[in-house]
N, C-alpha and C positions, 0 to 999 in steps of 0.2 A: 504493500500500500504506500509506504514512504517513497519507494522508487517511482511509483506511478505518479504520485503528487509532485515529486521533483521534476519528472519529465514534463508534466503539464506546465509547471512554472518556467522551465527552460524554453519550451515551445512558445509560450505566451510572450516571454521577453524577446525571443528571436523575432516573433511576428511584429512586435512594435518597432523593431529595427528595419524590417522589410515590409512596409505597409501594402495592403491591397493584394496580397498573394496567398493562396491556399488557406482561406479563412476557415475552412472546415477541419483544419489539422488538429486543433485543440479539442479532442473528444476522447471518450473512454476507449475507443477502438484504435488508438495510436499504434502504429507498427513501424519498424525500422525504415520501411520504404518512404514514409512521410518525411522522416528526418533527412534521408538522402535527397529527396526532392527539394526540400527547403535549402539544403546546402548547395544543390545545383543552381537554384535560382539566385542565391546569394552570390555564387561564383559568376553567374551570368551578368548580374548588375555590376560586379567589380570589373569584369572584362569590358563592359560597355563604358564605364567611367574612365577606365585606363585608355581605351581606344579614343574616346572623345578628347581626353586630355592630350593625347599624342598627335591626333590629326586635326582636331577642332573642326569637324565636319559641319557645314551649314545644312539647313533642312533640305535643300534641293539636292544634296549629295548623299542623303540617307534614304535608302530604298528598302521597302519591305516586299518580300516575294512569298507568295503562298499559292498552293495548288488545291483545286477541288474538282469534283466530278460533276459534269452537267449532262443530264439526260437528253437524248435526241427527241424524246416524246414528252410533252408537257403533262404534268399531273392533272387529275380531275379537278376542275375549278369548283369553288363554292358558289352557289346560286342563291340569291335572296328572292323569295317569292312571298305572295300573300298567304296569310294564315289558313284561309279556306281553300287554297289551291292544292289539290291532291297530286297532280302530276306536273312535273317540271322537266322540260326537254333540254338536253345539252348534247353537243357533238364532241366526242373525244376519239382519239386514235385507239384502235384495238391492238396496236403493236406494243410490244414490251419495251422497245427502245434500247439504246446502247449508251454507255457512259463515255463522254469525251472529256479528257483532262483539260481543265482551264487553268492557266498559270497567270495570275494577276501580279502586276508590277507597279507599285504605288510609292511615290516619294513622300517624305515627311511634310511637304507643303500641301499634300492632297492631290497633286497632279499625277496622272497615270501615264505610263509608257504603253505602247501597243502590246497587247497580251500575246500569249503563246497558247496554241491548241495542239493537243496530241490526239489524233483520231485512231480508233481501233481498226486499222487497215494495214495490209502488208505493203501496198504501194500508195504513195501520196498523189493526189490529183489537185490541180490548181483551183478547181471549183469548190473544194472542201470548205474553205473559210469564207464563202460568199456571205455578205452581210455583216462580217466582222469589222471592227474599227480599222481605219486605214493604217497600214503598216504592220498589221498583225502577222504573226509567224505561225505557220502550220507544219506539223510533222505527222508521220504515220508510224504506228507501231502496232504489232499484232495484239498486244494486250490493251493498248490505249493508255498505258501508264508512263510516267516520266522515268527515264533511265539515265544512267551516268553519261552515256554517249550523247543523248539528247540534251542533257543539262549543259554540257559544254557549249552546244549551239545556242542555248538560251543565254549563257554568259556572253557569248560573242554578240548576240542581239543587243544585250544591255550595254556592252562596251561601245558598240557602234552608235547607239543613241545618246550615250552620256559622254562620249569621248574620254573615257577614263584612262589614266596612265599613272605612272609612279609619281609624277609631279602634281597631278590633279586627281587624286583617288576618290573612290566612292565607297560607301558602307552598305553592304547588303545584309539584312536580317531575315533569316529563314529558319525553318525547322531542320532537324538533323537527320532527315531522310538519307538513306545510304547513297542515293543519286546525287545529293548535294555535297557530300564530303569525300568523294573519291579522290585518289591521288592526282588524277588528271585535272579535276576541278580545282583542287588546292594549288597545284602548280600554275594553272592558267590564271587564277586570281592573283597569285603572287607576282606573276610576270606582267600583269596588265592593270595594276593599280586598283584592285578590287579587294577590299577587306570584308571577309565573310564571317559574320558572327552568328553562330548557331544557337537556337533556343534549346533549353534542356529537354530531355525526353519527358513525355507525359505532362507537359506544362503549356503546350502551345494554345490550348483552349482558354488559358488565362492570360498568357503573355503576348500572343499573336496580335499585332496591331490591326491586321486586316480582319 
């Protein structure tokens, strides 16, 4: 009991030092994984402060990158109808649809760079991104997921749009998916003025700006 009470006091004190993160940690179900997550978040904030102190990035040079899946078929919409109306018609697709990976690229100023799409196809066709924002980049991959090879092309896309180099670097904040932290990606970032700061595992739902 004394150990449990001491652990609660420790976590509460640590949480006051790192506000607005993992607010549910202080509970009777505390496990070592929570402590490791808090330590990882604390390390992330330390790394961020150190990087900002070293490079003094302006908001337009800080970029958040995140990926999500977009279905090719819209979900069934909600319909508002009169209380006495028993039948309400709507037209939806009977297809199951497929997931296309959407990679959003947003700067700290709120402006966005043309996004990247990964289509679940073996061969890429130019008409795939029809209707996407001007300058959008499209790739094809059998699974439709981001891979280490495709992420290098995403980095090249960002470098071209931001003109990043060692004299005028940028900061990219993204999760630590394996495609983002490959040796090839790390080397490309180092050689082209891109500082890649990874979010700790299992915390992107709290820390991810996007």
